[in-house]
Every structure is written in structure tokens, then in C-alpha cells.
Steps between C-alpha positions, in 0.01 A plus 500: 500500500836429660589178671506683834148632453384149412661367822333774704162423350538126565623553848205735575234247396673211677500709815164660467284227330664178620628640833849374461757641734718763326818348640436177321503668151852504370630446150647164582197381704331192359125564441372186664759406767622839619208740432232231569288542191265201451297386203196713607729800530622440149137532370471834669837603366400415142183722526694785666780490237261493218317803634809689601727434203240415219606158373391145543720254695546153341522241786776305315716810492445581867587142599863574411514801732639418842655824648350846564762647256406252227131595550580863447714421196211298360267795539758738349546267199128497433431876531810597296426251223 
């Protein structure tokens, strides 16, 4: 799966499942401050990512991820490992 495909899947579930406005989702957008993802949203995201991409997210790894682009890079690193 390419990085672009990962970005598109992540954008799709942020828009569809979390009802985030598409214009907020940019590579440089901060997950909490710019996109508006809160701690409850992160729980939903963990479940969706595990179903969609087939790996378990470790909370300590995700705590380092701040930007949308970093989140996509994190997913890419897990599925290509």
C-alpha cells in the first residue's frame, strides 16, 4: 500500500466516522489543535486503524505523533515492517 493510499484511507475514516471537516485534514495539520481530535476520538481511531490496517497500536508510540502526516507515516511504518 502506498503512502497516498494510506492518507486517503485515513482521511476517509476521519471524515466519515469522526465527522471531521475535509478542509481541516492537511499533512501539516496538528491532530489535536488543528483537526480537533480529542482523547475519545483517539480510542475510535485505534479501533478503526486496527481493523483497517491489521496491526495493534501501542499508546506510547502514538503519543509521539502530533501531525496528520506523522500519523500516516506511523501507519506506513507498521504495515511495511
